[in-house]
Each structure stands twice: as C-alpha cells, then as structure tokens.
C-alpha positions in Angstrom: 62.6 94.5 62.2 61.1 93.1 59.1 57.8 94.7 60.0 59.5 98.0 60.8 61.3 97.9 57.5 57.9 97.6 55.6 56.1 100.2 57.6 58.9 102.8 57.7 59.4 102.4 53.9 55.7 102.8 53.2 54.7 105.5 55.7 58.0 107.1 56.8 59.3 107.5 60.3 56.8 110.1 61.4 53.9 108.2 59.9 54.6 105.0 61.8 54.1 104.5 65.5 55.6 101.9 67.8 52.1 100.6 68.5 51.6 100.0 64.7 55.0 98.3 64.5 54.2 96.0 67.4 50.8 95.1 65.9 52.3 94.4 62.5 55.1 92.2 64.1 52.6 90.5 66.3 54.5 91.3 69.5 53.5 93.3 72.5 54.5 97.0 72.8 56.6 96.4 75.9 58.8 93.9 74.1 59.5 96.4 71.3 60.4 99.0 73.8 62.6 96.6 75.8 64.6 95.5 72.8 65.1 98.8 71.1 64.4 101.5 73.7 63.0 103.9 71.2 61.5 104.2 67.7 64.6 106.1 66.7 67.0 103.3 67.7 64.8 100.8 65.8 64.9 102.9 62.7 68.7 103.2 62.8 69.1 99.4 63.3 66.8 98.6 60.4 68.9 100.7 58.0 72.2 99.5 59.5 71.5 95.8 59.1 70.8 96.2 55.3 73.3 98.9 54.2 76.4 97.3 55.7 76.3 94.1 53.6 75.5 96.2 50.5 78.4 98.5 51.1 80.7 95.5 51.7 79.8 94.0 48.4 80.4 97.3 46.7 83.8 97.8 48.2 84.9 94.3 47.6 84.0 94.6 43.9 85.8 97.9 43.6 88.9 96.5 45.3 89.1 93.6 42.9 88.5 95.8 39.9 91.3 98.2 40.9 93.7 95.3 41.5 93.0 93.8 38.1 93.4 97.1 36.3 96.9 97.6 37.7 98.3 101.1 37.0 95.3 102.1 34.8 91.9 103.0 36.2 89.2 100.3 35.9 86.8 101.0 33.0 84.4 103.7 34.1 81.3 101.7 33.1 82.5 98.8 35.3 83.1 101.2 38.3 79.6 102.7 38.0 78.1 99.2 37.7 79.9 98.1 40.9 78.7 101.2 42.7 75.0 100.7 42.0 74.3 97.1 41.1 74.0 95.9 44.7 71.1 98.3 45.2 69.3 97.0 42.2 69.9 93.4 43.4 68.5 94.2 46.8 65.5 95.8 45.2 64.5 92.6 43.5 65.5 90.2 46.3 62.8 89.5 48.8 65.4 87.9 51.2 67.2 91.2 51.5 64.1 93.3 52.1 63.3 93.8 48.4 62.2 97.3 47.5 61.3 98.2 51.1 64.9 98.8 52.1 65.7 100.7 48.9 62.6 102.9 49.5 63.6 103.4 53.1 67.1 104.5 52.1 65.7 106.9 49.5 63.4 108.3 52.2 66.3 108.7 54.6 68.1 110.9 52.1 65.2 112.9 50.7 63.3 113.2 54.0 66.3 113.6 56.4 65.8 113.1 60.1 68.2 114.8 62.6 69.1 111.5 64.3 70.0 109.7 61.1 72.8 112.2 60.0 75.6 110.4 61.8 74.5 107.0 60.6 74.2 108.0 56.9 77.6 109.8 57.1 79.3 106.8 58.7 77.7 104.2 56.4 77.8 106.0 53.1 80.5 108.7 53.1 83.6 106.5 53.1 82.2 104.1 50.5 81.2 107.0 48.2 84.6 108.6 48.7 86.4 105.5 47.6 84.3 105.2 44.4 84.7 108.9 43.8 88.5 108.7 43.9 88.4 106.0 41.2 85.8 107.8 39.0 87.7 111.1 39.3 90.6 109.5 37.2 88.2 109.3 34.3 87.3 113.0 34.5 90.5 115.0 34.3 88.8 117.6 32.2 86.6 118.8 35.1 87.5 121.2 37.8 87.1 119.9 41.4 83.9 122.0 41.8 82.4 120.8 38.5 83.3 117.2 39.3 81.7 117.3 42.7 78.5 118.8 41.3 78.2 116.1 38.7 78.8 113.4 41.4 76.0 114.9 43.5 73.7 114.9 40.5 74.4 111.2 39.8 73.9 110.2 43.4 70.6 112.2 43.4 69.5 110.5 40.2 70.3 107.1 41.7 68.2 107.9 44.8 65.3 108.9 42.6 65.6 105.9 40.4 65.6 103.4 43.2 62.8 105.2 45.0 60.5 105.2 42.0 61.5 102.0 40.2 58.5 100.0 41.6 56.1 102.6 40.1 57.7 103.1 36.7 55.1 100.9 35.0 52.2 103.0 36.3 54.0 106.4 35.9 54.8 105.7 32.3 51.5 103.9 31.4 53.4 100.7 30.7 56.1 102.1 28.5 58.7 101.3 31.1 58.7 98.1 33.1 59.0 98.2 36.9 60.7 94.8 36.9 63.3 95.6 34.2 66.2 95.6 36.6 69.0 94.8 34.1 67.6 97.3 31.5 67.4 100.0 34.1 70.8 99.3 35.4 72.4 99.4 31.9 70.6 102.7 31.2 71.8 104.2 34.4 75.4 103.2 33.8 75.3 104.8 30.3 73.8 107.9 31.8 76.4 108.2 34.6 79.3 107.6 32.2 78.0 110.3 30.0 77.8 112.7 33.0 81.4 112.2 34.0 82.9 112.2 30.5 81.0 115.1 29.0 83.3 118.1 28.2 83.7 120.9 30.8 81.8 124.0 29.9 
C-alpha cells in the first residue's frame, strides 16, 4: 500500500499498472491480485486508510471548539485552522504518507475517476458539511447561493495549495518556501477568513 501510494500520487491511477506496483513493493503480481482483487480496490483502500484518521482529527477538533464556545460560534480563524491543519501536518509527516497522500487526494478531486465518487462523497461530504454549518454562522451577509460558491472556491484553493506546495520553491524561483508549512497555513487561514467575511455584492 505504501508503494501504491507513492506511484498513484506521482503517476496517477491510469499511469500506474499493477505490475509496476508489485515490482515497487517487491511482491509478486499474484499476491497483489489475491489481496486486493483489482487496481481499483487497491486505489480506494490507499485513500481510505489515510483520510479517515485525518477526518477524525478534524471533527474532534471542531467538536471541542464548538463546546468551548457555548452559544457563540467559535472564532472563524480557529474553525478554518481546524479544517485544514491536519492536511498540512500529513504533508510534512513521513509516517502518514507525507506529501504523497496529499498529492493523491488532490489528484482524486482534480482528475476524478468514476469508481471514486462514492468514496469521496462518503469520506468528505459529511465532514465538510459539519464545518460548513459552523462557518455559515460567520457569514450572515451572504445568500445561500453566494455562500456555497465561496465555500467551493476555498475548497478548490485548498486542493491546489496542497497539490503544489512541494513545488512552490521551484515555481516561485525561491521566493516562497516549499517547507514553510506554518507560514502557508497562516496565509491560507487569512485568505479563507477574508473570503467568508467579505461583503456581499
């Protein structure tokens, strides 16, 4: 699964064969087929094993923040931080797959595959909905349509940021650092807060 995570992240689902995966993992092809039945099943399991712990951390943090805030909504910057920090922490932690799993998640959303739709819906929709309900309390000036568009823009920006963070040093000729996780996180939180609190047109 570690080998699959690396290869799928770097080459995509269609650019990776089961034979390549077996070679990278130093197992025989029959064993890979026996344990996972198909490349599709392996791909889904690679995503599932990483995203579930990340989402659990996100939801636990949000639950605590809501309880501590009482009747008032938790500070918007805190909510945004809780929503995105686990992804940045996974990005820099080799034990959690590092940037490979973040790249893979970004690929799964920007290069959708028919068989991943249910998984992504099951694993992401309920978590995003819970965060959205809390964020919405900070944006009473927005119509439902305007709010949902802005939420979509923020989610898209997060996917792009996570998918390109490892290249930022090269893309910006050294102006931005690819390993500046805390700085990037702080900038993204400020950006998202600005998106949701900006006046309605």
